[in-house]
C-alpha positions in Angstrom: 0.0 0.0 0.0 1.0 3.6 -0.3 2.5 5.6 2.6 4.1 3.0 4.9 4.6 -0.4 6.3 2.2 0.3 9.2 -0.6 1.3 6.7 0.0 -2.0 4.7 -0.2 -4.1 7.9 -3.3 -2.4 9.2 -5.0 -2.8 5.6 -3.9 -6.4 5.7 -5.6 -7.0 9.0 -8.9 -5.2 8.2 -9.2 -6.8 4.9 -8.3 -10.2 6.3 -11.2 -9.8 8.8 -13.5 -9.0 5.9 -12.1 -11.9 3.9 -12.8 -14.4 6.7 -16.4 -12.9 7.2 -17.0 -13.2 3.4 -16.0 -17.0 3.5 -18.5 -17.6 6.3 -21.2 -16.6 3.9 -20.4 -18.8 1.0 -23.2 -20.9 0.1 -22.0 -22.7 -3.1 -18.6 -24.5 -3.6 -18.3 -22.8 -7.0 -18.4 -19.3 -5.5 -15.6 -20.0 -3.0 -12.6 -18.8 -5.3 -14.3 -15.5 -5.8 -15.2 -15.2 -2.1 -11.5 -15.9 -1.4 -10.3 -12.9 -3.2 -10.5 -10.5 -0.1 -8.4 -13.1 2.0 -5.8 -13.3 -0.7 -5.6 -9.6 -1.0 -4.9 -9.5 2.6 -2.0 -11.7 2.3 -0.8 -9.6 -0.6 -1.0 -6.3 1.5 1.0 -8.0 4.3 3.6 -8.9 1.6 3.8 -5.3 0.6 4.3 -4.3 4.4 7.3 -6.6 4.3 8.6 -4.9 1.4 8.4 -1.5 3.1 10.3 -2.9 5.9 12.9 -4.1 3.6 13.1 -0.8 1.7 13.5 1.2 5.0 16.3 -1.1 6.2 14.2 -2.9 9.0 14.6 -6.4 7.6 17.3 -7.8 5.5 18.0 -8.1 1.8 17.0 -11.8 1.5 13.6 -11.3 3.2 13.0 -8.2 1.1 13.6 -10.3 -2.0 11.3 -12.9 -1.1 8.5 -10.4 0.0 9.0 -8.6 -3.5 8.6 -11.8 -5.4 5.6 -12.7 -3.4 4.0 -9.4 -4.0 4.8 -9.6 -7.7 3.8 -13.2 -8.0 0.3 -12.5 -6.9 -0.2 -9.1 -8.7 1.3 -10.1 -12.0 1.2 -14.0 -12.1 -1.7 -15.1 -10.1 -4.5 -12.3 -10.7 -4.7 -12.8 -14.5 -5.7 -16.4 -14.0 -7.4 -16.3 -10.7 -9.9 -13.6 -11.5 -11.2 -15.0 -14.8 -11.4 -18.6 -13.4 -13.3 -17.2 -10.3 -15.8 -15.7 -12.5 -16.0 -18.8 -14.9 -16.8 -21.0 -11.9 -19.9 -19.0 -11.2 -21.0 -18.3 -14.7 -24.1 -20.3 -16.0 -24.0 -21.9 -19.6 -24.3 -19.5 -22.5 -22.4 -17.0 -24.6 -21.1 -15.2 -21.9 -19.4 -18.3 -20.4 -17.9 -19.1 -23.7 -16.4 -15.6 -23.9 -15.2 -16.0 -20.4 -13.5 -19.4 -21.1 -11.4 -17.6 -23.8 -10.5 -14.7 -21.5 -9.6 -17.4 -18.9 -7.2 -19.0 -21.5 -5.6 -15.7 -22.2 -5.2 -15.1 -18.5 -3.6 -18.5 -18.3 -1.0 -17.6 -20.9 -0.4 -14.2 -19.2 0.0 -16.0 -15.9 2.7 -18.4 -17.4 4.4 -15.4 -19.1 4.7 -13.4 -15.8 5.8 -16.2 -13.7 8.5 -17.2 -16.2 9.7 -13.6 -16.0 9.7 -13.5 -12.2 11.6 -16.7 -12.0 14.3 -16.1 -14.8 14.5 -12.2 -14.9 15.6 -10.0 -12.0 13.0 -7.9 -10.1 13.6 -4.8 -8.1 11.5 -2.3 -6.3 12.0 1.2 -4.8 10.1 3.9 -3.2 8.9 6.7 -5.5 6.6 9.4 -4.4 5.4 7.7 -1.0 4.6 4.5 -3.1 6.5 1.3 -4.1 7.4 0.8 -7.7 8.1 -2.7 -9.0 10.1 -3.4 -12.1 10.8 -6.6 -14.0 12.2 -6.5 -17.7 9.9 -9.3 -18.9 6.6 -8.7 -17.1 6.6 -5.0 -18.0 5.9 -5.8 -21.5 3.2 -3.5 -22.8 1.2 -6.0 -25.0 1.2 -8.5 -22.1 -0.1 -5.8 -19.8 -3.0 -5.2 -22.2 -3.8 -8.9 -22.4 -3.6 -8.8 -18.5 -6.2 -6.0 -18.3 -8.5 -7.8 -20.9 -8.4 -11.0 -18.9 -8.9 -9.5 -15.4 -11.4 -6.7 -16.2 -12.8 -8.0 -19.3 -14.1 -11.1 -17.5 -15.7 -9.1 -14.8 -17.4 -6.7 -17.2 -19.2 -9.5 -19.2 -20.1 -11.7 -16.1 -23.9 -12.6 -16.0 -23.8 -11.2 -12.3 -24.6 -7.4 -12.3 -22.6 -7.4 -8.8 -19.4 -8.7 -10.6 -19.8 -6.2 -13.5 -20.1 -3.4 -10.8 -16.8 -4.9 -9.3 -15.3 -4.8 -12.8 -16.3 -1.2 -13.6 -15.1 0.1 -10.3 -11.7 -1.7 -10.9 -11.5 -0.1 -14.4 -12.2 3.2 -12.8 -9.4 2.7 -10.2 -7.0 1.2 -12.7 -7.5 4.3 -15.0 -7.0 6.8 -12.0 -3.9 4.9 -10.9 -2.3 4.9 -14.3 -3.0 8.7 -14.5 -1.9 9.6 -10.9 0.5 7.0 -9.8 2.0 5.5 -13.1 5.3 4.7 -11.6 3.7 2.7 -8.7 0.8 1.4 -10.7 0.9 -2.2 -9.5 0.9 -1.1 -5.7 -1.8 1.6 -5.9 -4.2 -0.5 -8.1 -3.8 -3.7 -6.0 -4.6 -1.7 -2.8 -7.6 -0.1 -4.6 -8.8 -3.6 -5.7 -8.4 -4.9 -2.2 -10.4 -2.1 -0.6 -13.2 -3.0 -3.0 -13.3 -6.4 -1.1 -15.7 -4.6 1.1 -18.2 -4.8 -2.0 -17.5 -8.7 -2.3 -18.3 -9.2 1.4 -21.5 -7.2 1.3 -22.9 -9.2 -1.6 -22.2 -12.5 0.0 -23.5 -11.3 3.3 -26.9 -10.3 1.9 -27.1 -13.3 -0.6 -26.8 -11.0 -3.7 -24.6 -13.6 -5.4 -26.4 -16.7 -6.3 -24.6 -19.2 -8.6 -27.8 -21.0 -9.8 -29.7 -17.8 -10.4 -27.6 -14.8 -11.6 -28.8 -11.4 -10.1 -31.2 -13.3 -7.7 -31.0 -13.8 -4.1 -30.4 -17.1 -2.4 -33.6 -18.5 -1.0 -31.9 -19.7 2.2 -28.4 -19.9 3.5 -26.7 -23.2 3.3 -23.7 -23.7 5.7 -20.6 -24.3 3.7 -17.4 -22.9 5.3 -16.5 -21.2 8.5 -20.1 -21.2 9.7 -18.9 -20.6 13.4 -18.0 -17.0 12.2 -21.5 -16.3 11.0 -24.2 -14.7 13.0 -26.9 -17.4 13.8 -29.6 -14.8 12.8 -28.1 -13.9 9.4 
């Protein structure tokens, strides 16, 4: 996150709590991956907190290198496959699902490219304008970045679930603002923004607004599936 290690760790804790609460309201196994997005972003923010500690000399170089790799692995390698796959699992048969399958395949190719780059090309990071900038010679390829955005945001925008489409539109807005205002630290700023949007995901699962069987409908009843002990008995 921008600003400091403390801010990143606090964000990680808050989003992690939201993530656990979200998982406690999952009613369909096919929705589990999408519901897990907040908790994954929590781990991601924690990794950036470690990066801050490394860049300010409070942990060693080896720990900094590992934290940087973990942050970039999720931001650049995992997300372009995870997000389309999460949406695909919840999408009913039809033209939209067929298009999402194509975008998921594109995301898989981007994922493979990014992971290859992170493993075989040197990555480095530095503080610029109170944010962290991440650089890798291969993963910074412009054409691949466009495919990344297509896979992640495109999938969200064509989903049958209007809640997911709203999540996609808000991400596009955040992506655009981050590119204009914080281009040098784009990955850090956009990922934090997407993490904050996890509140929207929690709200939809909390109130049953995401129903795999009936897109844009509400679940008729709540079926305990995961972490039921965290759920309010009256909810």
